[in-house]
Structure formats: structure tokens, C-alpha cells
C-alpha angles and dihedrals in degrees: 000000000000128000091267096050117104115246116262122248089252095052091051091050093049091047089051091048091048091053096046114109118246110255126203113204111200118199119181116197139182125179097333115117098158093048097046089047092056091045095049088046091059095038094053091049096063123134089218105105113270090228088055098061142031126203115217112193111192117199113209094212098290119198099206135055093295093109091052093053092048093048090052093058091043089054091050100043124048094208095055118089128190115213133176130220107185102147096078131024098226134111087219091056089049091050089051090052087055092050091051091055097040128110101188130113088217129042126210115193115202131175119242097244098048129112128214137185122250094256093045096109096041091048094044092051091047094053091043091055094042091054089044082229131177096185124023136172122204130215116271124204120196114224128189114271090208134029093246109059115220121205089256089056095049089049093050092045091058098039099035118103120356090175095171091055090046093053098039101039105021102036102237147076121222115253091241091076108020132130119189135171119245091235088062092055091047089051102046101019133242130290123306102252093198092073125094090191138003095045090122087054096047092047092046090053093051088051091048093046091050086062101255120145114240117216137195126198128196089189092085121053126191123191124230123185119239124244104254100206140054088231090057090052095047092046088056091049090052090050091052091050090055089050091052088056092044091050091055091045099048100033105029094157090061103030106020121112143174094266115057111240090243091055095049105114095198097091092056097049119096109261118258111259091228090060093049090050086061091072112115112270093005093148092058095051123106123248090255092050091050091054091046092050092049092051092046091053090047089050091049090054094049092045089051087055093049087050090057090049093047093051092046093050090045093053092046095050092045094044102247 
């Protein structure tokens, strides 16, 4: 080919791949073999060049067949790495282990039960670079975990992940759909591994307070399974309540207040009907669904309060 010949399709593709930034996809997992298998099946089918990204799966000391599933993908795919975090039971500690072993200039954090389309990484990197972003959250769509949707699944699907609101109004993106430049992590530090919940919020606030712009894109959608039972929804609310207490204990300058988290009466009060009416599609719900959604909202508040009490007692018994 002489200097005047147009480049072949192959040379254009190779040049594009060579210019693509190296992405480190970090996936923490604990006791979820089916979820991590579904996620890895999607992540290893990306159109983004294999040489342009690595997938680091960090097992948080699972007690089932999860490590076997992860190792099978690592054995089959050169860009998949199986790691272990067994010193601390915390998804944030697991993410930090992934960060420590990563080589990329951009980090993508994904939960172990999520599904993405084949162009997810290419589209997300394109949006990230187009926005000149340092910190970006992606759209998350809740999808039924089972064919027959329960009331709990329908509730979770309508209230799950308003990512745009989180980024714009609350100053963080959840770690299930977060892209961050390495330079940001080097500047503000990694996640607080002591937290059982709220680590994405605390990290996001450090990023915001350091002066970085926070972006959201609806051009990239990720899919998160709904929680299929009321018990699963309430257990998460309880964990979030524990995280509220931990945030106040570990970061009092930012999250402390005049009223201790455990003494705040708000979680135990019935939710205002106006706030529940804000649930997506409220007007189209049947009377039974409206009652169920209201009770689930009330239950989430009470469970959040119980989590605050649990963490307060735990800290006093264990001495801090």
C-alpha cells in the first residue's frame, strides 16, 4: 500500500484498538455463583478489544462454588483474573483489592449479578471520553429476577436505582455502575473498607469535595435483577441503616449531627403518602398494589432504623 492508498478496514480497526484506553473492570462477589456466571458471560462477550480491558473478579471469601465458577472463566479467558479478599468481609474491601491489582487508566465497577449488552464497555468509554469525565454513573434498569413477578419485585423495579438523581442531587453514583479515572483514585483514595453500606456515597462525596465534576449518562444501560421477596428488600434496608451509623462513626465531620443516628425517629414513622405517590407509575397501580407498596416503604424505614440500632449495639459491645 502506498502513501495515497486508503487504509484497509483492518488497519483502521487495529489503530482504533491501539488508541483505546485500558479499562479495568472490577467485580466483587460473595456467595453468588449464578449471578457472577451471568455477569462474566456478558463481560467476556464485549466488543471492546480484549487487549484493551481486563476483568478482575474479587471473591470475598465465598463458602460455596463461586470461586470455582470464577476460576473457570479465568482459565478460559486471558483478560480475566481471579482474586481473593479474605481479610475483611466487605464489598468495598474487595473492590480495593481489585484496584490494587489493576493496570487500567479507567476503572469500571460492576456488581456480580448484573447483565450488560455486548457494546456496553465500548459505549460507556465513548460517553466517558465525550464528556471528558473523571467520574460517571450509568443508567441502571431493574429487570425481573423471576418470570412470575411478585409484589416485591414490582416494587423494587419501580424504586430501585434512580442513578441520575443520585448523581445530581446526592453527589454519588452506586458502585454497580461507576466509571472513575485512576488519577481520581490516586488523588482522593479508594473506598472505605470498614463500611457495610454507603461506601459509594462516602467515596462520591470525597470526589465531589475534591472539585471533580460528576457525570451521568443515559446512553449506557446496565441491567440489575430485582429482589424477589420482601425479606430481601428489608434486609438491604437494614444493611443501609447499619451503613448510616458507620458513616457517622467513621466520618463524623461529614456525616455527624446533633441527633445520633440511632435516636432519629424518622425511620420509624409511617411514610408520607405524598412521597409514596412519587413511585413510578403509582396512578396505574391497583388498590392492592398501592397498599402493598406503602407497607413495603414503611417496612424499609423500620428495617433501616433496626439496622442503626444493630450497628450501635455492635459497636458498643465490640468497643468501637
